[in-house]
C-alpha positions as protocol buffer text, in pm:
chain_id: "A"
residue {
  index: 1
  type: MET
  ca { x: -2832 y: 18903 z: 23098 }
}
residue {
  index: 2
  type: ILE
  ca { x: -2746 y: 19266 z: 23051 }
}
residue {
  index: 3
  type: TYR
  ca { x: -3100 y: 19407 z: 23192 }
}
residue {
  index: 4
  type: PRO
  ca { x: -3081 y: 19230 z: 23543 }
}
residue {
  index: 5
  type: ILE
  ca { x: -2772 y: 19350 z: 23604 }
}
residue {
  index: 6
  type: ALA
  ca { x: -2868 y: 19699 z: 23464 }
}
residue {
  index: 7
  type: ASN
  ca { x: -3170 y: 19675 z: 23723 }
}
residue {
  index: 8
  type: THR
  ca { x: -2964 y: 19572 z: 24010 }
}
residue {
  index: 9
  type: ALA
  ca { x: -2674 y: 19869 z: 23936 }
}
residue {
  index: 10
  type: HIS
  ca { x: -2977 y: 20108 z: 23911 }
}
residue {
  index: 11
  type: VAL
  ca { x: -3118 y: 20019 z: 24207 }
}
residue {
  index: 12
  type: ILE
  ca { x: -2777 y: 20008 z: 24411 }
}
residue {
  index: 13
  type: GLY
  ca { x: -2693 y: 20330 z: 24248 }
}
residue {
  index: 14
  type: ALA
  ca { x: -3039 y: 20469 z: 24413 }
}
residue {
  index: 15
  type: ILE
  ca { x: -2937 y: 20340 z: 24726 }
}
residue {
  index: 16
  type: MET
  ca { x: -2637 y: 20561 z: 24718 }
}
residue {
  index: 17
  type: VAL
  ca { x: -2791 y: 20866 z: 24608 }
}
residue {
  index: 18
  type: VAL
  ca { x: -3073 y: 20827 z: 24843 }
}
residue {
  index: 19
  type: GLY
  ca { x: -2849 y: 20698 z: 25123 }
}
residue {
  index: 20
  type: ALA
  ca { x: -2584 y: 21001 z: 25088 }
}
residue {
  index: 21
  type: ILE
  ca { x: -2811 y: 21269 z: 25008 }
}
residue {
  index: 22
  type: GLY
  ca { x: -3041 y: 21159 z: 25265 }
}
residue {
  index: 23
  type: ILE
  ca { x: -2806 y: 21164 z: 25549 }
}
residue {
  index: 24
  type: LEU
  ca { x: -2659 y: 21524 z: 25462 }
}
residue {
  index: 25
  type: ASP
  ca { x: -3025 y: 21631 z: 25428 }
}
residue {
  index: 26
  type: LEU
  ca { x: -3124 y: 21499 z: 25755 }
}
residue {
  index: 27
  type: ARG
  ca { x: -2818 y: 21634 z: 25912 }
}
residue {
  index: 28
  type: VAL
  ca { x: -2927 y: 22015 z: 25797 }
}
residue {
  index: 29
  type: LEU
  ca { x: -3277 y: 21938 z: 25911 }
}
residue {
  index: 30
  type: GLY
  ca { x: -3133 y: 21914 z: 26273 }
}
residue {
  index: 31
  type: TYR
  ca { x: -3050 y: 21542 z: 26317 }
}
residue {
  index: 32
  type: GLY
  ca { x: -2734 y: 21453 z: 26450 }
}
residue {
  index: 33
  type: ARG
  ca { x: -2609 y: 21791 z: 26541 }
}
residue {
  index: 34
  type: ASP
  ca { x: -2287 y: 21660 z: 26719 }
}
residue {
  index: 35
  type: LEU
  ca { x: -2151 y: 21577 z: 26349 }
}
residue {
  index: 36
  type: PRO
  ca { x: -2015 y: 21840 z: 26193 }
}
residue {
  index: 37
  type: THR
  ca { x: -2187 y: 21936 z: 25855 }
}
residue {
  index: 38
  type: HIS
  ca { x: -1928 y: 22021 z: 25630 }
}
residue {
  index: 39
  type: ARG
  ca { x: -1724 y: 21704 z: 25711 }
}
residue {
  index: 40
  type: LEU
  ca { x: -2024 y: 21476 z: 25662 }
}
residue {
  index: 41
  type: SER
  ca { x: -2088 y: 21653 z: 25339 }
}
residue {
  index: 42
  type: SER
  ca { x: -1746 y: 21609 z: 25225 }
}
residue {
  index: 43
  type: ALA
  ca { x: -1769 y: 21253 z: 25323 }
}
residue {
  index: 44
  type: LEU
  ca { x: -2099 y: 21166 z: 25158 }
}
residue {
  index: 45
  type: ALA
  ca { x: -2059 y: 21403 z: 24826 }
}
residue {
  index: 46
  type: PRO
  ca { x: -1838 y: 21116 z: 24651 }
}
residue {
  index: 47
  type: ILE
  ca { x: -2079 y: 20841 z: 24754 }
}
residue {
  index: 48
  type: ALA
  ca { x: -2378 y: 21016 z: 24575 }
}
residue {
  index: 49
  type: VAL
  ca { x: -2189 y: 21109 z: 24280 }
}
residue {
  index: 50
  type: ALA
  ca { x: -2083 y: 20768 z: 24239 }
}
residue {
  index: 51
  type: GLY
  ca { x: -2443 y: 20626 z: 24267 }
}
residue {
  index: 52
  type: LEU
  ca { x: -2550 y: 20888 z: 24035 }
}
residue {
  index: 53
  type: ALA
  ca { x: -2312 y: 20800 z: 23772 }
}
residue {
  index: 54
  type: LEU
  ca { x: -2399 y: 20446 z: 23842 }
}
residue {
  index: 55
  type: MET
  ca { x: -2782 y: 20531 z: 23815 }
}
residue {
  index: 56
  type: VAL
  ca { x: -2713 y: 20728 z: 23483 }
}
residue {
  index: 57
  type: ILE
  ca { x: -2536 y: 20430 z: 23301 }
}
residue {
  index: 58
  type: SER
  ca { x: -2755 y: 20200 z: 23438 }
}
residue {
  index: 59
  type: GLY
  ca { x: -3084 y: 20389 z: 23352 }
}
residue {
  index: 60
  type: VAL
  ca { x: -2972 y: 20456 z: 23000 }
}
residue {
  index: 61
  type: LEU
  ca { x: -2940 y: 20052 z: 22948 }
}
residue {
  index: 62
  type: LEU
  ca { x: -3282 y: 19967 z: 23110 }
}
residue {
  index: 63
  type: PHE
  ca { x: -3427 y: 20276 z: 22852 }
}
residue {
  index: 64
  type: VAL
  ca { x: -3256 y: 20143 z: 22575 }
}
residue {
  index: 65
  type: ALA
  ca { x: -3412 y: 19746 z: 22658 }
}
residue {
  index: 66
  type: ASP
  ca { x: -3788 y: 19951 z: 22656 }
}
residue {
  index: 67
  type: ALA
  ca { x: -3752 y: 20266 z: 22496 }
}
residue {
  index: 68
  type: ARG
  ca { x: -4077 y: 20275 z: 22295 }
}
residue {
  index: 69
  type: ALA
  ca { x: -4264 y: 20177 z: 22612 }
}
residue {
  index: 70
  type: LEU
  ca { x: -4096 y: 20428 z: 22839 }
}
residue {
  index: 71
  type: ALA
  ca { x: -4098 y: 20717 z: 22608 }
}
residue {
  index: 72
  type: GLY
  ca { x: -4489 y: 20700 z: 22636 }
}
residue {
  index: 73
  type: SER
  ca { x: -4509 y: 20616 z: 23011 }
}
residue {
  index: 74
  type: PRO
  ca { x: -4654 y: 20937 z: 23211 }
}
residue {
  index: 75
  type: ILE
  ca { x: -4487 y: 20759 z: 23553 }
}
residue {
  index: 76
  type: PHE
  ca { x: -4147 y: 20770 z: 23348 }
}
residue {
  index: 77
  type: LEU
  ca { x: -4194 y: 21119 z: 23263 }
}
residue {
  index: 78
  type: THR
  ca { x: -4271 y: 21204 z: 23583 }
}
residue {
  index: 79
  type: LYS
  ca { x: -3939 y: 21023 z: 23710 }
}
residue {
  index: 80
  type: LEU
  ca { x: -3741 y: 21245 z: 23485 }
}
residue {
  index: 81
  type: GLY
  ca { x: -3933 y: 21540 z: 23578 }
}
residue {
  index: 82
  type: LEU
  ca { x: -3894 y: 21479 z: 23940 }
}
residue {
  index: 83
  type: ILE
  ca { x: -3466 y: 21410 z: 23864 }
}
residue {
  index: 84
  type: ALA
  ca { x: -3475 y: 21757 z: 23686 }
}
residue {
  index: 85
  type: LEU
  ca { x: -3631 y: 21923 z: 23972 }
}
residue {
  index: 86
  type: ALA
  ca { x: -3393 y: 21731 z: 24243 }
}
residue {
  index: 87
  type: GLY
  ca { x: -3089 y: 21832 z: 24046 }
}
residue {
  index: 88
  type: LEU
  ca { x: -3215 y: 22180 z: 24034 }
}
residue {
  index: 89
  type: ASN
  ca { x: -3256 y: 22177 z: 24438 }
}
residue {
  index: 90
  type: ALA
  ca { x: -2928 y: 22033 z: 24457 }
}
residue {
  index: 91
  type: LEU
  ca { x: -2755 y: 22338 z: 24268 }
}
residue {
  index: 92
  type: ALA
  ca { x: -2984 y: 22591 z: 24424 }
}
residue {
  index: 93
  type: PHE
  ca { x: -2830 y: 22452 z: 24779 }
}
residue {
  index: 94
  type: ARG
  ca { x: -2475 y: 22406 z: 24667 }
}
residue {
  index: 95
  type: VAL
  ca { x: -2490 y: 22747 z: 24531 }
}
residue {
  index: 96
  type: GLY
  ca { x: -2640 y: 22920 z: 24831 }
}
residue {
  index: 97
  type: TRP
  ca { x: -2462 y: 22713 z: 25074 }
}
residue {
  index: 98
  type: ARG
  ca { x: -2114 y: 22622 z: 24946 }
}
residue {
  index: 99
  type: ARG
  ca { x: -1977 y: 22546 z: 25323 }
}
residue {
  index: 100
  type: LEU
  ca { x: -2263 y: 22508 z: 25519 }
}
residue {
  index: 101
  type: ASP
  ca { x: -2200 y: 22572 z: 25902 }
}
residue {
  index: 102
  type: ASP
  ca { x: -2308 y: 22354 z: 26213 }
}
residue {
  index: 103
  type: HIS
  ca { x: -2664 y: 22565 z: 26214 }
}
residue {
  index: 104
  type: PRO
  ca { x: -2809 y: 22594 z: 25888 }
}
residue {
  index: 105
  type: PRO
  ca { x: -3045 y: 22884 z: 25764 }
}
residue {
  index: 106
  type: VAL
  ca { x: -3411 y: 22812 z: 25735 }
}
residue {
  index: 107
  type: SER
  ca { x: -3373 y: 22828 z: 25373 }
}
residue {
  index: 108
  type: ALA
  ca { x: -3129 y: 22537 z: 25394 }
}
residue {
  index: 109
  type: ARG
  ca { x: -3349 y: 22356 z: 25589 }
}
residue {
  index: 110
  type: VAL
  ca { x: -3639 y: 22385 z: 25342 }
}
residue {
  index: 111
  type: LEU
  ca { x: -3419 y: 22274 z: 25056 }
}
residue {
  index: 112
  type: ALA
  ca { x: -3287 y: 21973 z: 25243 }
}
residue {
  index: 113
  type: GLY
  ca { x: -3643 y: 21885 z: 25321 }
}
residue {
  index: 114
  type: LEU
  ca { x: -3745 y: 21916 z: 24951 }
}
residue {
  index: 115
  type: SER
  ca { x: -3430 y: 21743 z: 24863 }
}
residue {
  index: 116
  type: LEU
  ca { x: -3518 y: 21412 z: 25081 }
}
residue {
  index: 117
  type: ALA
  ca { x: -3876 y: 21422 z: 24915 }
}
residue {
  index: 118
  type: LEU
  ca { x: -3788 y: 21476 z: 24569 }
}
residue {
  index: 119
  type: TRP
  ca { x: -3526 y: 21154 z: 24602 }
}
residue {
  index: 120
  type: LEU
  ca { x: -3760 y: 20967 z: 24801 }
}
residue {
  index: 121
  type: ALA
  ca { x: -4050 y: 21045 z: 24523 }
}
residue {
  index: 122
  type: VAL
  ca { x: -3809 y: 20960 z: 24240 }
}
residue {
  index: 123
  type: VAL
  ca { x: -3772 y: 20610 z: 24383 }
}
residue {
  index: 124
  type: ILE
  ca { x: -4119 y: 20557 z: 24441 }
}
residue {
  index: 125
  type: ALA
  ca { x: -4176 y: 20682 z: 24050 }
}
residue {
  index: 126
  type: GLY
  ca { x: -3884 y: 20435 z: 23911 }
}
residue {
  index: 127
  type: ARG
  ca { x: -4051 y: 20134 z: 24133 }
}
residue {
  index: 128
  type: LEU
  ca { x: -4390 y: 20230 z: 23990 }
}
residue {
  index: 129
  type: ILE
  ca { x: -4303 y: 20206 z: 23637 }
}
residue {
  index: 130
  type: ALA
  ca { x: -4345 y: 19839 z: 23631 }
}
residue {
  index: 131
  type: TYR
  ca { x: -4673 y: 19846 z: 23728 }
}
residue {
  index: 132
  type: PHE
  ca { x: -4840 y: 20114 z: 23523 }
}
């Protein structure tokens, strides 16, 4: 009974993270230029953090349910590596641009594109774990 609840929570957390971060990444990349970047970031950051917390808690429960198989899964290990890269990318973004203006520099746009790609890859890798 716990596994389906944890799995559902994990998917909801992923939606929250990728949705919130994805919207901000798209804004930094130039979509929705009429929306103030700093206000959008302030509004979406709590959603992303809550989603990440939900993913971590539910992810631990899912891992415990099948730890032996997951620990040896190349797809699972790839997912963890992608999460680490996405986290480092987010840290670099936050350190480099504590307060984004409405015209982000090219370097911020590169990190936003990388963020979008990494988080989508995390979700894809997570779904592929069931098949490989």
